PyMOL Python script that loads the backbone (N, CA, C, O; Angstrom):
from pymol import cmd

cmd.read_pdbstr("""\
ATOM      1  N   UNK A   1      67.761 145.996  60.778  1.00  0.00           N
ATOM      2  CA  UNK A   1      67.227 145.844  62.205  1.00  0.00           C
ATOM      3  C   UNK A   1      65.849 145.738  62.346  1.00  0.00           C
ATOM      4  O   UNK A   1      65.313 145.012  63.183  1.00  0.00           O
ATOM      5  N   UNK A   2      65.181 146.540  61.442  1.00  0.00           N
ATOM      6  CA  UNK A   2      63.552 146.513  61.191  1.00  0.00           C
ATOM      7  C   UNK A   2      63.063 145.112  60.739  1.00  0.00           C
ATOM      8  O   UNK A   2      62.160 144.521  61.330  1.00  0.00           O
ATOM      9  N   UNK A   3      63.736 144.597  59.617  1.00  0.00           N
ATOM     10  CA  UNK A   3      63.267 143.707  59.254  1.00  0.00           C
ATOM     11  C   UNK A   3      63.511 142.118  59.951  1.00  0.00           C
ATOM     12  O   UNK A   3      62.909 141.060  59.769  1.00  0.00           O
ATOM     13  N   UNK A   4      64.688 142.483  60.832  1.00  0.00           N
ATOM     14  CA  UNK A   4      65.123 141.026  61.495  1.00  0.00           C
ATOM     15  C   UNK A   4      64.088 141.174  62.629  1.00  0.00           C
ATOM     16  O   UNK A   4      63.510 140.152  62.998  1.00  0.00           O
ATOM     17  N   UNK A   5      63.725 142.671  63.372  1.00  0.00           N
ATOM     18  CA  UNK A   5      62.837 142.331  64.308  1.00  0.00           C
ATOM     19  C   UNK A   5      61.297 141.879  63.889  1.00  0.00           C
ATOM     20  O   UNK A   5      60.622 141.071  64.527  1.00  0.00           O
ATOM     21  N   UNK A   6      60.866 142.593  62.640  1.00  0.00           N
ATOM     22  CA  UNK A   6      59.526 141.712  62.366  1.00  0.00           C
ATOM     23  C   UNK A   6      59.729 140.209  62.249  1.00  0.00           C
ATOM     24  O   UNK A   6      58.981 139.451  62.867  1.00  0.00           O
ATOM     25  N   UNK A   7      60.582 139.809  61.583  1.00  0.00           N
ATOM     26  CA  UNK A   7      60.672 138.534  61.217  1.00  0.00           C
ATOM     27  C   UNK A   7      60.703 137.490  62.858  1.00  0.00           C
ATOM     28  O   UNK A   7      60.176 136.389  63.015  1.00  0.00           O
ATOM     29  N   UNK A   8      61.407 138.206  63.774  1.00  0.00           N
ATOM     30  CA  UNK A   8      61.552 137.415  65.094  1.00  0.00           C
ATOM     31  C   UNK A   8      60.284 137.573  65.813  1.00  0.00           C
ATOM     32  O   UNK A   8      59.808 136.618  66.428  1.00  0.00           O
ATOM     33  N   UNK A   9      59.644 138.838  65.773  1.00  0.00           N
ATOM     34  CA  UNK A   9      58.525 138.754  66.281  1.00  0.00           C
ATOM     35  C   UNK A   9      57.164 138.105  65.848  1.00  0.00           C
ATOM     36  O   UNK A   9      56.212 137.877  66.594  1.00  0.00           O
ATOM     37  N   UNK A  10      57.264 137.816  64.314  1.00  0.00           N
ATOM     38  CA  UNK A  10      56.166 136.953  63.575  1.00  0.00           C
ATOM     39  C   UNK A  10      56.687 135.426  64.030  1.00  0.00           C
ATOM     40  O   UNK A  10      55.787 134.682  64.419  1.00  0.00           O
ATOM     41  N   UNK A  11      57.956 134.919  64.023  1.00  0.00           N
ATOM     42  CA  UNK A  11      58.191 133.622  64.493  1.00  0.00           C
ATOM     43  C   UNK A  11      57.857 133.519  66.060  1.00  0.00           C
ATOM     44  O   UNK A  11      57.452 132.435  66.479  1.00  0.00           O
ATOM     45  N   UNK A  12      57.984 134.422  66.800  1.00  0.00           N
ATOM     46  CA  UNK A  12      57.515 134.408  68.183  1.00  0.00           C
ATOM     47  C   UNK A  12      56.052 134.290  68.353  1.00  0.00           C
ATOM     48  O   UNK A  12      55.535 133.461  69.102  1.00  0.00           O
ATOM     49  N   UNK A  13      55.468 135.055  67.709  1.00  0.00           N
ATOM     50  CA  UNK A  13      54.077 135.173  67.663  1.00  0.00           C
ATOM     51  C   UNK A  13      53.223 133.949  67.208  1.00  0.00           C
ATOM     52  O   UNK A  13      52.238 133.443  67.745  1.00  0.00           O
ATOM     53  N   UNK A  14      53.910 133.609  66.020  1.00  0.00           N
ATOM     54  CA  UNK A  14      52.944 132.433  65.252  1.00  0.00           C
ATOM     55  C   UNK A  14      53.316 130.980  65.787  1.00  0.00           C
ATOM     56  O   UNK A  14      52.452 130.121  65.959  1.00  0.00           O
ATOM     57  N   UNK A  15      54.748 130.762  66.050  1.00  0.00           N
ATOM     58  CA  UNK A  15      55.211 129.436  66.145  1.00  0.00           C
ATOM     59  C   UNK A  15      55.728 129.062  67.877  1.00  0.00           C
ATOM     60  O   UNK A  15      55.665 127.982  68.465  1.00  0.00           O
ATOM     61  N   UNK A  16      56.160 130.194  68.297  1.00  0.00           N
ATOM     62  CA  UNK A  16      56.777 129.733  69.765  1.00  0.00           C
ATOM     63  C   UNK A  16      55.679 129.880  70.863  1.00  0.00           C
ATOM     64  O   UNK A  16      55.442 128.928  71.606  1.00  0.00           O
ATOM     65  N   UNK A  17      55.014 131.047  70.974  1.00  0.00           N
ATOM     66  CA  UNK A  17      53.924 130.903  71.822  1.00  0.00           C
ATOM     67  C   UNK A  17      52.688 130.315  71.693  1.00  0.00           C
ATOM     68  O   UNK A  17      51.920 130.353  72.655  1.00  0.00           O
ATOM     69  N   UNK A  18      52.360 129.768  70.651  1.00  0.00           N
ATOM     70  CA  UNK A  18      51.481 128.769  70.356  1.00  0.00           C
ATOM     71  C   UNK A  18      51.749 127.387  70.856  1.00  0.00           C
ATOM     72  O   UNK A  18      50.987 126.683  71.519  1.00  0.00           O
ATOM     73  N   UNK A  19      53.199 127.051  70.346  1.00  0.00           N
ATOM     74  CA  UNK A  19      53.457 125.762  70.797  1.00  0.00           C
ATOM     75  C   UNK A  19      53.697 125.729  72.262  1.00  0.00           C
ATOM     76  O   UNK A  19      53.126 124.819  72.862  1.00  0.00           O
ATOM     77  N   UNK A  20      54.482 126.603  73.002  1.00  0.00           N
ATOM     78  CA  UNK A  20      54.363 126.941  74.537  1.00  0.00           C
ATOM     79  C   UNK A  20      52.865 126.603  75.203  1.00  0.00           C
ATOM     80  O   UNK A  20      52.736 125.801  76.128  1.00  0.00           O
ATOM     81  N   UNK A  21      51.751 127.334  74.596  1.00  0.00           N
ATOM     82  CA  UNK A  21      50.681 127.432  75.313  1.00  0.00           C
ATOM     83  C   UNK A  21      50.183 125.965  75.406  1.00  0.00           C
ATOM     84  O   UNK A  21      49.821 125.368  76.420  1.00  0.00           O
ATOM     85  N   UNK A  22      50.253 125.439  73.920  1.00  0.00           N
ATOM     86  CA  UNK A  22      49.859 124.076  73.716  1.00  0.00           C
ATOM     87  C   UNK A  22      50.404 122.922  74.906  1.00  0.00           C
ATOM     88  O   UNK A  22      49.742 122.153  75.604  1.00  0.00           O
ATOM     89  N   UNK A  23      51.777 123.130  74.829  1.00  0.00           N
ATOM     90  CA  UNK A  23      52.318 122.071  75.816  1.00  0.00           C
ATOM     91  C   UNK A  23      52.043 122.134  77.358  1.00  0.00           C
ATOM     92  O   UNK A  23      52.103 121.173  78.125  1.00  0.00           O
ATOM     93  N   UNK A  24      51.700 123.555  77.714  1.00  0.00           N
ATOM     94  CA  UNK A  24      51.259 123.843  79.049  1.00  0.00           C
ATOM     95  C   UNK A  24      50.005 123.298  79.234  1.00  0.00           C
ATOM     96  O   UNK A  24      49.704 122.594  80.197  1.00  0.00           O
ATOM     97  N   UNK A  25      49.249 123.616  78.309  1.00  0.00           N
ATOM     98  CA  UNK A  25      47.545 122.772  78.229  1.00  0.00           C
ATOM     99  C   UNK A  25      47.687 121.639  78.278  1.00  0.00           C
ATOM    100  O   UNK A  25      46.985 121.015  79.074  1.00  0.00           O
ATOM    101  N   UNK A  26      48.537 121.015  77.545  1.00  0.00           N
ATOM    102  CA  UNK A  26      48.460 119.463  77.675  1.00  0.00           C
ATOM    103  C   UNK A  26      48.891 118.916  78.996  1.00  0.00           C
ATOM    104  O   UNK A  26      48.275 117.994  79.531  1.00  0.00           O
ATOM    105  N   UNK A  27      49.878 119.439  79.493  1.00  0.00           N
ATOM    106  CA  UNK A  27      50.312 119.030  80.810  1.00  0.00           C
ATOM    107  C   UNK A  27      49.255 119.393  81.927  1.00  0.00           C
ATOM    108  O   UNK A  27      49.138 118.606  82.866  1.00  0.00           O
ATOM    109  N   UNK A  28      48.579 120.384  81.895  1.00  0.00           N
ATOM    110  CA  UNK A  28      47.559 120.662  82.709  1.00  0.00           C
ATOM    111  C   UNK A  28      46.396 119.550  82.706  1.00  0.00           C
ATOM    112  O   UNK A  28      45.836 119.131  83.719  1.00  0.00           O
ATOM    113  N   UNK A  29      46.149 119.172  81.464  1.00  0.00           N
ATOM    114  CA  UNK A  29      44.875 118.135  81.162  1.00  0.00           C
ATOM    115  C   UNK A  29      45.290 116.685  81.920  1.00  0.00           C
ATOM    116  O   UNK A  29      44.524 115.898  82.477  1.00  0.00           O
ATOM    117  N   UNK A  30      46.783 116.588  81.755  1.00  0.00           N
ATOM    118  CA  UNK A  30      47.146 115.148  82.208  1.00  0.00           C
ATOM    119  C   UNK A  30      47.121 115.392  83.746  1.00  0.00           C
ATOM    120  O   UNK A  30      46.704 114.468  84.445  1.00  0.00           O
ATOM    121  N   UNK A  31      47.475 116.398  84.262  1.00  0.00           N
ATOM    122  CA  UNK A  31      47.169 116.732  85.810  1.00  0.00           C
ATOM    123  C   UNK A  31      46.132 116.413  86.198  1.00  0.00           C
ATOM    124  O   UNK A  31      45.982 115.570  87.082  1.00  0.00           O
ATOM    125  N   UNK A  32      45.032 117.128  85.514  1.00  0.00           N
ATOM    126  CA  UNK A  32      43.767 117.005  85.992  1.00  0.00           C
ATOM    127  C   UNK A  32      43.343 115.703  86.141  1.00  0.00           C
ATOM    128  O   UNK A  32      42.849 115.249  87.173  1.00  0.00           O
ATOM    129  N   UNK A  33      43.590 114.919  84.807  1.00  0.00           N
ATOM    130  CA  UNK A  33      43.261 113.445  84.609  1.00  0.00           C
ATOM    131  C   UNK A  33      43.720 112.532  85.648  1.00  0.00           C
ATOM    132  O   UNK A  33      43.086 111.546  86.024  1.00  0.00           O
ATOM    133  N   UNK A  34      45.109 112.991  86.194  1.00  0.00           N
ATOM    134  CA  UNK A  34      45.625 112.305  87.436  1.00  0.00           C
ATOM    135  C   UNK A  34      45.084 112.306  88.672  1.00  0.00           C
ATOM    136  O   UNK A  34      45.035 111.411  89.515  1.00  0.00           O
ATOM    137  N   UNK A  35      44.635 113.547  88.680  1.00  0.00           N
ATOM    138  CA  UNK A  35      43.862 114.062  90.002  1.00  0.00           C
ATOM    139  C   UNK A  35      42.654 113.278  90.090  1.00  0.00           C
ATOM    140  O   UNK A  35      42.195 112.758  91.107  1.00  0.00           O
ATOM    141  N   UNK A  36      42.215 113.248  88.992  1.00  0.00           N
ATOM    142  CA  UNK A  36      40.579 112.715  89.013  1.00  0.00           C
ATOM    143  C   UNK A  36      40.801 111.134  89.050  1.00  0.00           C
ATOM    144  O   UNK A  36      40.002 110.512  89.750  1.00  0.00           O
ATOM    145  N   UNK A  37      41.642 110.516  88.482  1.00  0.00           N
ATOM    146  CA  UNK A  37      41.863 109.123  89.055  1.00  0.00           C
ATOM    147  C   UNK A  37      42.106 108.692  90.397  1.00  0.00           C
ATOM    148  O   UNK A  37      41.702 107.706  91.013  1.00  0.00           O
ATOM    149  N   UNK A  38      43.014 109.848  90.787  1.00  0.00           N
ATOM    150  CA  UNK A  38      43.427 109.382  92.333  1.00  0.00           C
ATOM    151  C   UNK A  38      42.288 109.760  93.132  1.00  0.00           C
ATOM    152  O   UNK A  38      42.126 109.182  94.207  1.00  0.00           O
ATOM    153  N   UNK A  39      41.533 110.585  92.785  1.00  0.00           N
ATOM    154  CA  UNK A  39      40.295 110.926  93.670  1.00  0.00           C
ATOM    155  C   UNK A  39      39.239 109.817  93.748  1.00  0.00           C
ATOM    156  O   UNK A  39      38.358 109.944  94.599  1.00  0.00           O
ATOM    157  N   UNK A  40      39.237 108.847  93.025  1.00  0.00           N
ATOM    158  CA  UNK A  40      38.177 107.590  93.272  1.00  0.00           C
ATOM    159  C   UNK A  40      38.817 106.764  94.512  1.00  0.00           C
ATOM    160  O   UNK A  40      38.155 106.220  95.395  1.00  0.00           O
ATOM    161  N   UNK A  41      40.264 106.774  94.408  1.00  0.00           N
ATOM    162  CA  UNK A  41      41.019 105.958  95.482  1.00  0.00           C
ATOM    163  C   UNK A  41      41.106 106.796  96.854  1.00  0.00           C
ATOM    164  O   UNK A  41      40.733 106.323  97.928  1.00  0.00           O
ATOM    165  N   UNK A  42      41.597 107.989  96.718  1.00  0.00           N
ATOM    166  CA  UNK A  42      41.910 108.864  98.023  1.00  0.00           C
ATOM    167  C   UNK A  42      40.671 109.948  98.119  1.00  0.00           C
ATOM    168  O   UNK A  42      39.763 110.156  97.315  1.00  0.00           O
ATOM    169  N   UNK A  43      40.939 110.523  99.304  1.00  0.00           N
ATOM    170  CA  UNK A  43      40.332 111.909  99.122  1.00  0.00           C
ATOM    171  C   UNK A  43      40.566 112.950  98.243  1.00  0.00           C
ATOM    172  O   UNK A  43      41.770 113.046  98.007  1.00  0.00           O
ATOM    173  N   UNK A  44      39.865 113.798  97.644  1.00  0.00           N
ATOM    174  CA  UNK A  44      40.450 114.504  96.529  1.00  0.00           C
ATOM    175  C   UNK A  44      41.446 115.345  97.108  1.00  0.00           C
ATOM    176  O   UNK A  44      42.465 115.538  96.444  1.00  0.00           O
ATOM    177  N   UNK A  45      41.325 115.906  98.284  1.00  0.00           N
ATOM    178  CA  UNK A  45      42.633 116.903  98.699  1.00  0.00           C
ATOM    179  C   UNK A  45      43.820 116.088  98.872  1.00  0.00           C
ATOM    180  O   UNK A  45      44.899 116.669  98.753  1.00  0.00           O
ATOM    181  N   UNK A  46      43.818 114.685  99.165  1.00  0.00           N
ATOM    182  CA  UNK A  46      45.216 114.177  99.241  1.00  0.00           C
ATOM    183  C   UNK A  46      45.559 113.826  97.793  1.00  0.00           C
ATOM    184  O   UNK A  46      46.741 113.857  97.450  1.00  0.00           O
ATOM    185  N   UNK A  47      44.483 113.453  96.816  1.00  0.00           N
ATOM    186  CA  UNK A  47      44.796 113.233  95.609  1.00  0.00           C
ATOM    187  C   UNK A  47      45.677 114.323  94.811  1.00  0.00           C
ATOM    188  O   UNK A  47      46.581 114.061  94.019  1.00  0.00           O
ATOM    189  N   UNK A  48      45.159 115.773  95.239  1.00  0.00           N
ATOM    190  CA  UNK A  48      45.672 116.948  94.807  1.00  0.00           C
ATOM    191  C   UNK A  48      47.153 116.933  95.238  1.00  0.00           C
ATOM    192  O   UNK A  48      48.049 116.955  94.395  1.00  0.00           O
ATOM    193  N   UNK A  49      47.409 116.894  96.626  1.00  0.00           N
ATOM    194  CA  UNK A  49      48.541 116.753  97.410  1.00  0.00           C
ATOM    195  C   UNK A  49      49.447 116.001  96.781  1.00  0.00           C
ATOM    196  O   UNK A  49      50.584 116.422  96.567  1.00  0.00           O
ATOM    197  N   UNK A  50      49.025 114.763  96.405  1.00  0.00           N
ATOM    198  CA  UNK A  50      49.985 113.725  95.834  1.00  0.00           C
ATOM    199  C   UNK A  50      50.314 113.828  94.497  1.00  0.00           C
ATOM    200  O   UNK A  50      51.394 113.402  94.086  1.00  0.00           O
ATOM    201  N   UNK A  51      49.420 114.398  93.704  1.00  0.00           N
ATOM    202  CA  UNK A  51      49.861 114.962  92.432  1.00  0.00           C
ATOM    203  C   UNK A  51      50.856 115.767  92.342  1.00  0.00           C
ATOM    204  O   UNK A  51      51.791 115.602  91.560  1.00  0.00           O
ATOM    205  N   UNK A  52      50.721 116.876  93.276  1.00  0.00           N
ATOM    206  CA  UNK A  52      51.662 117.848  93.200  1.00  0.00           C
ATOM    207  C   UNK A  52      52.674 117.477  93.712  1.00  0.00           C
ATOM    208  O   UNK A  52      53.632 118.093  93.245  1.00  0.00           O
ATOM    209  N   UNK A  53      52.968 116.707  94.514  1.00  0.00           N
ATOM    210  CA  UNK A  53      54.568 116.039  94.942  1.00  0.00           C
ATOM    211  C   UNK A  53      54.890 115.317  93.946  1.00  0.00           C
ATOM    212  O   UNK A  53      56.073 115.485  93.651  1.00  0.00           O
ATOM    213  N   UNK A  54      54.190 114.361  93.095  1.00  0.00           N
ATOM    214  CA  UNK A  54      54.930 113.900  92.046  1.00  0.00           C
ATOM    215  C   UNK A  54      55.593 114.845  91.012  1.00  0.00           C
ATOM    216  O   UNK A  54      56.675 114.603  90.476  1.00  0.00           O
ATOM    217  N   UNK A  55      54.810 115.988  90.777  1.00  0.00           N
ATOM    218  CA  UNK A  55      55.399 116.955  89.697  1.00  0.00           C
ATOM    219  C   UNK A  55      56.580 117.421  90.370  1.00  0.00           C
ATOM    220  O   UNK A  55      57.663 117.342  89.790  1.00  0.00           O
ATOM    221  N   UNK A  56      56.486 117.936  91.621  1.00  0.00           N
ATOM    222  CA  UNK A  56      57.734 118.481  92.147  1.00  0.00           C
ATOM    223  C   UNK A  56      58.868 117.491  92.087  1.00  0.00           C
ATOM    224  O   UNK A  56      59.934 117.773  91.540  1.00  0.00           O
ATOM    225  N   UNK A  57      58.606 116.223  92.708  1.00  0.00           N
ATOM    226  CA  UNK A  57      59.602 115.444  92.497  1.00  0.00           C
ATOM    227  C   UNK A  57      60.062 115.038  91.288  1.00  0.00           C
ATOM    228  O   UNK A  57      61.270 114.807  91.231  1.00  0.00           O
ATOM    229  N   UNK A  58      59.270 114.856  90.088  1.00  0.00           N
ATOM    230  CA  UNK A  58      59.666 114.771  88.911  1.00  0.00           C
ATOM    231  C   UNK A  58      60.659 115.836  88.267  1.00  0.00           C
ATOM    232  O   UNK A  58      61.429 115.529  87.357  1.00  0.00           O
ATOM    233  N   UNK A  59      60.571 117.236  88.868  1.00  0.00           N
ATOM    234  CA  UNK A  59      61.089 118.530  88.264  1.00  0.00           C
ATOM    235  C   UNK A  59      62.552 118.189  89.134  1.00  0.00           C
ATOM    236  O   UNK A  59      63.603 118.150  88.495  1.00  0.00           O
ATOM    237  N   UNK A  60      62.554 118.000  90.294  1.00  0.00           N
ATOM    238  CA  UNK A  60      63.655 117.959  91.239  1.00  0.00           C
ATOM    239  C   UNK A  60      64.639 116.810  90.608  1.00  0.00           C
ATOM    240  O   UNK A  60      65.837 117.053  90.459  1.00  0.00           O
ATOM    241  N   UNK A  61      64.092 115.592  90.260  1.00  0.00           N
ATOM    242  CA  UNK A  61      64.901 114.718  89.967  1.00  0.00           C
ATOM    243  C   UNK A  61      65.263 114.916  88.514  1.00  0.00           C
ATOM    244  O   UNK A  61      66.408 114.553  88.242  1.00  0.00           O
ATOM    245  N   UNK A  62      64.626 115.356  87.625  1.00  0.00           N
ATOM    246  CA  UNK A  62      65.263 116.002  86.246  1.00  0.00           C
ATOM    247  C   UNK A  62      66.230 116.723  86.769  1.00  0.00           C
ATOM    248  O   UNK A  62      67.305 116.330  86.317  1.00  0.00           O
ATOM    249  N   UNK A  63      66.383 117.810  87.691  1.00  0.00           N
ATOM    250  CA  UNK A  63      67.337 118.930  87.856  1.00  0.00           C
ATOM    251  C   UNK A  63      68.633 118.124  88.212  1.00  0.00           C
ATOM    252  O   UNK A  63      69.723 118.395  87.707  1.00  0.00           O
ATOM    253  N   UNK A  64      68.422 117.027  89.196  1.00  0.00           N
ATOM    254  CA  UNK A  64      69.541 116.291  89.878  1.00  0.00           C
ATOM    255  C   UNK A  64      70.229 115.415  88.570  1.00  0.00           C
ATOM    256  O   UNK A  64      71.430 115.289  88.335  1.00  0.00           O
ATOM    257  N   UNK A  65      69.350 114.988  87.984  1.00  0.00           N
ATOM    258  CA  UNK A  65      70.195 114.034  86.824  1.00  0.00           C
ATOM    259  C   UNK A  65      71.004 114.838  85.929  1.00  0.00           C
ATOM    260  O   UNK A  65      72.152 114.546  85.593  1.00  0.00           O
ATOM    261  N   UNK A  66      70.173 116.160  85.447  1.00  0.00           N
ATOM    262  CA  UNK A  66      71.079 116.931  84.531  1.00  0.00           C
ATOM    263  C   UNK A  66      72.203 117.458  85.026  1.00  0.00           C
ATOM    264  O   UNK A  66      73.206 117.592  84.325  1.00  0.00           O
ATOM    265  N   UNK A  67      72.137 117.898  86.593  1.00  0.00           N
ATOM    266  CA  UNK A  67      73.231 118.222  87.190  1.00  0.00           C
ATOM    267  C   UNK A  67      74.321 117.190  87.379  1.00  0.00           C
ATOM    268  O   UNK A  67      75.512 117.491  87.291  1.00  0.00           O
ATOM    269  N   UNK A  68      73.856 115.863  87.662  1.00  0.00           N
ATOM    270  CA  UNK A  68      74.774 115.024  87.644  1.00  0.00           C
ATOM    271  C   UNK A  68      75.781 114.686  86.359  1.00  0.00           C
ATOM    272  O   UNK A  68      76.995 114.484  86.366  1.00  0.00           O
ATOM    273  N   UNK A  69      74.780 114.698  85.193  1.00  0.00           N
ATOM    274  CA  UNK A  69      75.525 114.649  83.991  1.00  0.00           C
ATOM    275  C   UNK A  69      76.580 115.612  83.542  1.00  0.00           C
ATOM    276  O   UNK A  69      77.632 115.329  82.969  1.00  0.00           O
ATOM    277  N   UNK A  70      76.013 117.124  83.990  1.00  0.00           N
ATOM    278  CA  UNK A  70      77.092 117.845  83.810  1.00  0.00           C
ATOM    279  C   UNK A  70      78.138 118.020  84.559  1.00  0.00           C
ATOM    280  O   UNK A  70      79.161 118.575  84.158  1.00  0.00           O
ATOM    281  N   UNK A  71      77.911 117.380  86.174  1.00  0.00           N
ATOM    282  CA  UNK A  71      79.280 117.295  86.749  1.00  0.00           C
ATOM    283  C   UNK A  71      80.055 115.992  86.052  1.00  0.00           C
ATOM    284  O   UNK A  71      81.269 115.825  85.940  1.00  0.00           O
ATOM    285  N   UNK A  72      79.238 115.337  85.726  1.00  0.00           N
ATOM    286  CA  UNK A  72      80.370 113.965  85.439  1.00  0.00           C
ATOM    287  C   UNK A  72      81.021 114.799  84.289  1.00  0.00           C
ATOM    288  O   UNK A  72      82.195 115.105  84.498  1.00  0.00           O
ATOM    289  N   UNK A  73      80.487 115.209  83.147  1.00  0.00           N
ATOM    290  CA  UNK A  73      81.208 115.644  82.082  1.00  0.00           C
ATOM    291  C   UNK A  73      82.238 116.876  82.346  1.00  0.00           C
ATOM    292  O   UNK A  73      83.102 117.037  81.484  1.00  0.00           O
ATOM    293  N   UNK A  74      82.226 117.645  83.314  1.00  0.00           N
ATOM    294  CA  UNK A  74      83.341 118.198  83.846  1.00  0.00           C
ATOM    295  C   UNK A  74      84.415 117.132  84.480  1.00  0.00           C
ATOM    296  O   UNK A  74      85.608 117.026  84.195  1.00  0.00           O
ATOM    297  N   UNK A  75      83.927 116.650  85.078  1.00  0.00           N
ATOM    298  CA  UNK A  75      85.089 115.472  85.930  1.00  0.00           C
ATOM    299  C   UNK A  75      85.853 114.636  84.676  1.00  0.00           C
ATOM    300  O   UNK A  75      87.060 114.406  84.588  1.00  0.00           O
ATOM    301  N   UNK A  76      85.000 114.328  83.924  1.00  0.00           N
ATOM    302  CA  UNK A  76      85.779 113.655  82.559  1.00  0.00           C
ATOM    303  C   UNK A  76      86.631 114.384  82.067  1.00  0.00           C
ATOM    304  O   UNK A  76      87.761 113.952  81.841  1.00  0.00           O
ATOM    305  N   UNK A  77      86.295 115.566  81.812  1.00  0.00           N
ATOM    306  CA  UNK A  77      87.466 116.513  81.015  1.00  0.00           C
ATOM    307  C   UNK A  77      88.433 116.990  81.886  1.00  0.00           C
ATOM    308  O   UNK A  77      89.342 117.628  81.357  1.00  0.00           O
ATOM    309  N   UNK A  78      88.474 116.809  83.355  1.00  0.00           N
ATOM    310  CA  UNK A  78      89.507 117.331  84.305  1.00  0.00           C
ATOM    311  C   UNK A  78      90.628 116.148  84.118  1.00  0.00           C
ATOM    312  O   UNK A  78      91.836 116.384  84.106  1.00  0.00           O
ATOM    313  N   UNK A  79      90.100 114.944  83.985  1.00  0.00           N
ATOM    314  CA  UNK A  79      90.849 113.597  84.394  1.00  0.00           C
ATOM    315  C   UNK A  79      92.242 113.997  83.440  1.00  0.00           C
ATOM    316  O   UNK A  79      92.209 114.449  82.295  1.00  0.00           O
ATOM    317  N   UNK A  80      93.468 113.694  84.258  1.00  0.00           N
ATOM    318  CA  UNK A  80      94.412 113.777  83.241  1.00  0.00           C
ATOM    319  C   UNK A  80      94.800 112.282  82.424  1.00  0.00           C
ATOM    320  O   UNK A  80      94.809 111.219  83.045  1.00  0.00           O
ATOM    321  N   UNK A  81      95.075 112.357  81.132  1.00  0.00           N
ATOM    322  CA  UNK A  81      95.417 111.483  80.428  1.00  0.00           C
ATOM    323  C   UNK A  81      94.383 111.011  79.249  1.00  0.00           C
ATOM    324  O   UNK A  81      94.641 110.413  78.205  1.00  0.00           O
ATOM    325  N   UNK A  82      92.894 111.562  79.853  1.00  0.00           N
ATOM    326  CA  UNK A  82      91.857 111.286  78.706  1.00  0.00           C
ATOM    327  C   UNK A  82      91.686 112.239  77.704  1.00  0.00           C
ATOM    328  O   UNK A  82      90.878 112.042  76.796  1.00  0.00           O
TER     329      UNK A  82
END
""", "prot")
cmd.dss("prot")
cmd.show_as("cartoon", "prot")
cmd.util.cbc("prot")
cmd.orient("prot")
């Protein structure tokens, strides 16, 4: 268990955490770029709200699509004769 714990903590520290941080940092930079681009066209507060609403709607739509696919999979498996 000591060797397994050491290997797990090493992998988490050297691979998983930096990858997660890098993806979050990239998403943050893209969001800031969108806000700056929209600030040219709209008021900066409105640009921020629009960007946040876009991010929220993307997350909700993704969740809806995944749940729809999962529901469709369950429905297909319950159909008689398939």
